[in-house]
C-alpha positions in Angstrom: -136.2 -152.3 138.8 -139.1 -153.7 140.5 -139.6 -157.5 140.1 -143.3 -157.4 140.7 -144.5 -154.2 139.2 -147.8 -155.4 138.5 -148.4 -156.1 142.2 -146.9 -152.7 142.9 -149.4 -150.6 140.5 -152.5 -152.5 141.6 -151.3 -151.5 145.3 -151.2 -147.7 144.1 -154.7 -148.2 142.4 -155.9 -149.1 146.2 -154.1 -146.3 147.6 -155.5 -143.6 144.7 -159.0 -145.1 145.6 -159.0 -144.6 149.1 -157.1 -141.2 149.4 -159.5 -139.8 146.3 -162.6 -140.9 148.4 -161.2 -139.4 151.4 -160.2 -136.1 150.0 -163.5 -135.7 148.1 -165.7 -136.2 150.9 -163.5 -133.9 153.3 -163.6 -131.2 150.6 -167.3 -131.6 150.0 -167.7 -130.9 153.9 -165.4 -128.2 153.5 -167.4 -126.5 150.8 -170.8 -127.1 152.9 -169.4 -125.5 155.8 -167.4 -122.5 154.0 -170.7 -121.9 152.0 -172.9 -122.3 155.2 -175.1 -124.3 152.8 -175.7 -128.1 152.3 -176.9 -127.3 148.5 -176.0 -129.2 145.4 -172.4 -128.2 145.2 -171.0 -129.9 148.2 -173.0 -132.9 147.1 -171.8 -133.0 143.5 -168.2 -132.6 144.6 -168.4 -135.6 147.0 -170.4 -137.8 144.4 -168.2 -136.8 141.4 -165.0 -137.2 143.8 -166.0 -140.7 144.7 -167.0 -141.9 141.2 -163.7 -140.2 139.7 -161.9 -142.0 142.3 -163.4 -145.3 141.6 -162.8 -144.9 137.8 -159.3 -143.8 137.9 -158.6 -146.8 140.3 -160.0 -149.2 137.8 -157.9 -147.9 135.3 -154.9 -147.9 137.2 -155.7 -151.6 138.5 -156.3 -152.9 135.0 -152.8 -151.4 134.0 -151.2 -153.2 136.9 -153.5 -156.5 135.7 -152.1 -155.9 132.3 -148.3 -155.7 133.5 -149.1 -159.3 135.7 -150.5 -161.1 132.2 -147.5 -159.6 130.0 -144.8 -160.9 132.9 -146.8 -164.3 132.6 -146.6 -164.3 129.1 -142.8 -163.6 128.9 -142.1 -166.1 131.4 -144.3 -168.7 129.0 -142.4 -167.6 126.1 -139.1 -168.3 127.7 -139.8 -171.6 128.6 -141.2 -172.4 124.7 -138.1 -170.6 123.3 -136.0 -172.9 125.6 -137.4 -176.0 124.2 -136.5 -174.7 120.9 -132.9 -174.0 121.2 -131.9 -177.0 119.4 -134.1 -176.8 116.5 -132.7 -176.0 113.2 -132.4 -172.3 112.4 -135.2 -170.2 110.8 -134.9 -169.2 107.1 -134.3 -165.7 108.1 -131.2 -166.8 110.1 -129.8 -168.9 107.1 -130.2 -165.6 104.8 -128.4 -163.5 107.3 -125.5 -166.0 107.4 -125.1 -166.0 103.6 -126.1 -169.6 103.5 -127.7 -170.6 100.1 -131.4 -171.0 100.5 -133.6 -172.9 98.1 -136.3 -170.5 96.5 -139.0 -172.1 94.8 -140.2 -168.8 92.8 -136.6 -168.1 91.4 -136.3 -171.6 90.4 -139.5 -171.7 88.6 -138.7 -168.5 86.9 -135.1 -169.6 85.6 -137.1 -172.6 83.9 -139.3 -170.3 82.0 
């Protein structure tokens, strides 16, 4: 889909922040103009809108950062796993291929 989704999500967080602040300030002024009163309600709308936009943008940005870190981990694990391609197979792989595997516990029980 998108090769750099983390960067896209972080850009979306910035857009959400800017639009949230602009819309909350405009709506606060609109409330003040329609009520003909610069009371507490328009101020609360502006303050809560700005704070809500900041908090929302922080969470969205953190998710984008998380995606970047996950991609970096995936790339690191791909490098590590490529180094172990010639390594002997793991025990679970041998058991699925019906290769006899020495089991210390069963040998110990057979002796008793």
